[in-house]
C-alpha positions in Angstrom: 16.5 36.1 54.2 19.0 35.6 57.1 19.7 38.5 59.4 18.0 40.8 56.9 20.1 39.8 54.0 19.1 37.7 50.9 21.2 34.5 50.7 21.6 32.4 47.5 22.6 28.8 47.9 23.5 26.4 45.1 24.1 22.7 45.5 24.0 19.5 43.4 22.5 16.1 43.9 21.7 12.9 42.1 18.8 13.2 39.7 17.3 10.0 41.0 17.8 7.6 43.8 20.9 5.4 43.9 20.7 2.3 41.6 23.0 -0.2 40.1 22.9 -1.4 36.5 22.5 0.3 33.2 20.0 2.8 31.8 17.9 -0.1 30.4 18.3 -2.5 33.3 18.8 -1.1 36.8 17.8 -1.9 40.4 17.2 0.6 43.2 19.3 -0.2 46.2 17.8 0.2 49.6 20.5 -0.1 52.2 21.4 0.5 55.8 22.3 4.2 56.5 25.8 3.3 57.5 26.5 1.8 54.1 24.9 4.8 52.4 27.1 7.1 54.5 30.2 5.1 53.5 29.3 5.6 49.8 28.6 9.2 50.4 31.9 9.8 52.1 33.8 8.1 49.3 32.1 10.3 46.7 32.4 13.6 48.7 28.7 13.6 49.3 26.0 13.6 52.0 22.5 12.4 52.5 19.8 15.1 52.3 17.9 16.8 55.1 14.1 17.0 55.3 14.3 20.6 53.9 16.5 19.4 50.9 14.1 16.6 50.3 11.2 19.0 50.0 13.1 21.3 47.7 14.1 18.4 45.4 10.4 17.4 45.1 9.3 20.9 44.3 12.1 21.3 41.8 11.8 17.9 40.1 10.7 17.8 36.5 9.3 14.4 37.0 7.0 14.1 40.0 6.0 10.5 40.3 3.0 9.0 42.1 4.0 7.1 45.2 3.3 3.3 44.8 3.2 1.7 48.3 3.1 -2.0 48.7 1.0 -3.3 51.6 3.1 -3.8 54.7 4.3 -7.4 55.4 7.3 -9.3 56.5 8.4 -9.5 52.9 8.8 -5.8 52.5 12.4 -6.1 53.7 13.3 -8.8 51.1 15.1 -8.5 47.8 12.2 -9.9 45.7 10.0 -7.0 47.0 12.8 -4.5 46.3 12.9 -5.9 42.8 9.1 -5.7 42.4 9.0 -2.1 43.5 11.9 -1.2 41.1 9.8 -2.6 38.2 6.7 -0.7 39.4 8.7 2.6 39.4 10.3 1.8 36.0 6.9 1.2 34.4 5.6 4.5 35.7 8.8 6.3 34.6 8.3 5.0 31.1 5.2 7.2 30.8 7.3 10.3 30.9 10.5 9.1 29.3 9.9 10.8 25.9 9.4 14.2 27.5 12.0 13.8 30.3 14.9 11.5 29.5 16.9 9.6 32.1 19.0 12.2 34.0 16.0 14.5 34.5 15.4 15.3 38.2 12.9 12.7 39.5 11.1 12.4 42.9 8.1 10.9 44.4 9.2 7.3 43.7 10.9 6.6 47.1 11.3 7.9 50.7 14.5 9.6 51.5 17.0 8.3 54.1 17.9 11.7 55.7 20.3 13.2 58.1 18.6 14.7 61.1 18.9 15.6 64.7 16.8 12.4 65.2 19.6 10.0 64.1 20.0 9.4 67.9 16.8 9.0 69.8 16.1 10.2 73.4 17.9 7.1 74.7 21.0 7.8 72.5 20.2 4.8 70.3 21.2 5.0 66.7 18.1 5.1 64.3 17.5 5.3 60.6 15.6 8.5 59.8 13.2 8.5 56.8 11.1 11.2 55.2 9.3 12.0 52.0 7.4 10.0 49.3 5.7 13.2 48.3 2.2 13.2 46.8 1.1 15.4 43.9 -0.1 18.1 46.3 3.5 18.3 47.6 2.8 16.8 51.0 5.0 13.9 52.2 3.3 10.6 53.0 6.1 9.8 55.4 6.7 12.4 58.1 10.2 12.6 59.7 10.4 9.2 61.4 13.1 7.5 63.5 11.1 4.5 64.8 13.4 1.8 63.3 16.9 0.7 64.1 19.4 1.0 61.3 19.0 -2.7 60.6 15.6 -2.0 59.1 15.7 -1.6 55.4 12.6 -1.9 53.2 11.6 -1.4 49.6 10.5 2.2 50.1 13.9 3.5 51.2 15.8 5.5 48.7 19.3 6.9 48.8 19.9 10.2 47.2 23.4 11.7 47.4 24.0 15.4 47.7 27.4 16.9 46.9 29.1 18.2 50.1 30.6 21.1 48.2 28.2 24.0 47.7 28.1 27.8 47.1 26.6 30.6 49.1 26.4 33.9 47.3 29.0 32.5 45.0 31.4 31.6 47.8 32.4 27.9 48.3 31.4 26.2 51.5 30.2 22.7 52.5 26.9 21.2 53.5 28.2 20.2 56.9 29.5 23.7 57.6 26.2 25.2 56.7 24.2 22.7 58.8 26.5 23.4 61.8 26.3 27.2 61.5 24.1 29.1 63.9 23.3 31.7 61.2 23.3 29.7 57.9 21.6 26.4 58.9 18.1 27.6 57.8 19.2 27.4 54.2 19.3 23.6 54.5 17.6 22.6 57.7 14.2 23.2 59.3 15.3 21.3 62.4 17.7 23.9 63.6 21.5 23.4 63.7 22.5 19.8 62.9 26.0 19.3 64.5 26.3 15.6 63.6 25.2 15.7 59.9 26.1 12.1 59.2 25.5 8.5 60.3 28.4 7.0 62.3 30.2 4.6 60.1 31.2 1.3 61.7 
């Protein structure tokens, strides 16, 4: 309810985190948020907000169990990216007969999100991460902007959300909603997000 009126919003996103390869041989691609933003812009998409991340988990047909790897200097290396991809694939195989590839999946990665915390109190650009929901629906990773955008580790996932959406059947955009004083609660629990993107270099 917004201003006493029921609002219905419809939007679309990737059923899983961004990967390269084929259905039988693929690799999840952690990346800097600037690169993720470039890809999103080229495809007419955005990264999710924390609220969208929560909704995706609760809507997902396949709710995977998070599989953290103990922190180390290696967590930012490609071999660990590959190791975690294989761990996720092995778990996904357990549900593949019931839910084929293309079903909405979550719980396997943290989201790189758009947020009012993209710039910290000192106006420094940060990567903002959130998610990795447990079966009880609670996120392991609270909204966090403690790293520079150079930090990319195996747990980071990129999920694209189409910018074009519909409110009560009328076309709008994700950025327009997030920048609206009245409509932002449909997609944001942080208030209005005026800069709903990472600056692209």
